[in-house]
N, C-alpha and C positions, 0 to 999 in steps of 0.2 A: 550473581552468578549466573541464575537462572534468568535473570533478567538480562543482562548482556547475551546470552546464549540465544533468548529469541529474537534479539535485535539482530542478532548477525543471521542466523535464518531469514528473518521478516526481509533484510536487505538483498540475501542471495534470491530471495525469490521475486523480489523485485528488479534485479537485473537479467534475472532469467526470462522474466515476463517481458521486458522491454526489446530483449536481443531475439526473441519469438516474434514479437510485435514488428520489429525493423525487418525482420527476414520476410515476413508475410508481404509488409509494404514492397520491398524491393521485388518479391516473386510474382506480385498483382502487375507492378509498372512493367515486368519484363514482358509478361504476359499480352499487356496492355499494348507495348510496343510491334510485338509478333502482328496482333492481331490488326495493328494498324497497318503495316506492311501488307498484310495480305487482303486487306481491303483495299488498299491503293494498287495493290498489284493486279488486281479482280477489276477495278477500275481502268487501269491501263491496257488491258485485256480486251474489255469492252470496248474501248477506243479503236483498239488495232482491226477493225473489221471494213466492210465495205463502205465507201465514202460516197458522197452524193458530189464531190466538187473533186477537180480535178487538182495534180499536184502545183501546179500554176494559180490557183484559184486559192490553194491554201497557203501559197507562200515559200513553197517547197524548194523554187528554182530560182537561186538567189545565192550572191557571193556572198551573203554575211547567215550562212545557213549554222544553227545553233546544235551542239550536241545532243540537247533535250528533245529538238524536233525531230532528229533521225531516230532515237529509241522510242520516241510518243509514235511515230509515223512508218515506222520501216515494213511493217505488214498491213499497211491501208492500202488500199486502190479503188479509183472511180469505177467500179461494175458495171457505170451504163456508157463507157470510153473504154472496154476491153478488149473490143473488136476492132476500133479504129486505128489506124495510122496516122503517123503526124510527119514519116521519112519517106521520100519517095524512090529513094537508093534501095540497095540491096543491102538485109542485114542477115549477117549469119551468129548463130548461138549455138556456142558448145556444152556440153552436157559430159560430164563425170560421172562414172559411175559408183565414185568415193563421193558424192556430193546427191544423195538421190533426190534431193528438195529440187534440182534443176527439172527434173521428169515432172514435177509437178506445175511448174513454171511453163513449161512448156504446153502441157495441156490448157493452161488456163490465158496464156499469152501467147498462143501460136500464132493468130491474125497479124502479132505484131513484128514475125520474122518473116522473111524469104527461103531460108534454109535454117536448118537444126542439123547441127553434128553432134552425134553421142560418139565420145572416146572409146569407141569398142575394139577395133580391128590393128592386126597387125598381118604384114605379109614378111614371108621366111625365103629365100632362095634354097631349094634342098639339092640341087643339082643342075645339068642343063634339061633347062627348059622342064624343070619341077619346081613349083613354087606352092607355098603352104598357107592356109591363113588361120589364124587364133584370134581367140576373142568373140567368136560367135556364140557362147554359152552365155554372153550379158548382151545379146538383141533380142529385145522383148517385141515381138510380134505384136500383144496387146496393146502395148502401150504407143507403140505407131498408128494400131489402129484408129485408138483414141484419139491422136494430136491432129489426123488426118480428118477424122468428125467433126473437130471444131475449127479446123482451120483448114480449108478445101484446097488450097491452094500452094500449101505448104510443101518443100522439098525435105525428104529423110537424106541424109549424105553422111554416113559415118567416116570417121576417120580413119586412113590407114598409114600406120606409121610402118617405114621400110624397117624392119627391125632385124637386129643381129648380121646386116649384110656389111661384108668386109669391102675392101677398096677392089679384091680381085673378084668379087660377085659382082658389083658395078662395071667392071671392065668386060668380063665376061659378056655381059648383058647388052651393053651397047657395041661389043664388036659384031653380035650376030641379030641380025634382023630377025631369024626365026625366034630366038626369046624374047624380044620385044615384042612379036604378033603372040608369042604364046602369054606371056603375061596381059597383053591388053584382051584377050579373049577370056581368061578366066576372071577376070574381074566385071567383065562385061555379064557373063554368067553368074559370078556370086550376088552380083547386083539383082540381076533376074530373078533367083532361086528364092532371096532373102527379100525380094519386094522392097529394094532402096530403090531411091531416085538417082543414085550418083555417090560419090565419092569426095571428102576431103584430102586432099596426098601431103603428108609432111616428108620431105627427102631433101629439100635443095640445100638446107644446111649441114647435111652428112658428109659433102665433099668436100667442105672448106674454101670454097670459091674455085674448087681443081672441077676439070671436066666437063667445064657450063653446057659447052658446044654440046656435047655429047647428052647431057642431063636434057639438055632443052628439045633435041631430038627425039628420046625416050618420051618425053612429055607430050610433045606433040601427036606420037603417033597415039599415046594413050588417049587423048584427046579428043583425035579423030575418030576411033574406036568407040569410044563413049555417046558422040554425039550423033555418032550415024545409029546407034540403039537406042538414040533418045534419052540419054542419060547427060547428068551433068558432074562434071570435073571441074573442084577449084583445087588452085595450088597456095598452099603456105608459105610465103616469103617473109621472113624475118627482118626487121629493121637491120641497116648495115650497120655494122662496128668499126668505127676508125680508129687506126692506131693510137694508142695514147689514151 
């Protein structure tokens, strides 16, 4: 009986030892995989820095682009070409406050753009010949200075949205040259006070293709007032939507 007890005890000890050894092996293997992932991640991060080659030289301008190439190269750019433009036309770039990375992009690649439009401002009609601008708390004068320092010819043209305007508000402004003149002057003054180069206006789609003649008259007056003050006015026109 003592012999059997000793044998059973020995078998239990062997089972425990085997289980412990297997657990240690699995833990070691898991740690090794994690270490490998960290190493691979570090290697990837090291590659996503400045490159001596352009995207063309790296074969990234192609119709057969692979997902792994995007993952590997999406943070990498050719530092030597950062100030060169390859397109002679106007290039407008939007920046949204909810994506702060756009502010850094504008500072780094400002020379690639002719205009940068931070999505900052809204204008509301508060009564006859009374207009109120909101969103100025987002305007960052330090950032504007940094962008202009790196891109001498760039224009800072914040977007203005006609926020909360009713059909009656539009009709009232359309029907009054005094209101149109007042809106033009407060926009010009705002640009001067805040050191803007003009504005990007979003209003075209708000009337659903109604009152187009009157809207064009308003925009023409705004444009003339802005240009007279050596400021830019850009109108956003969305693509046409066909029935069906």
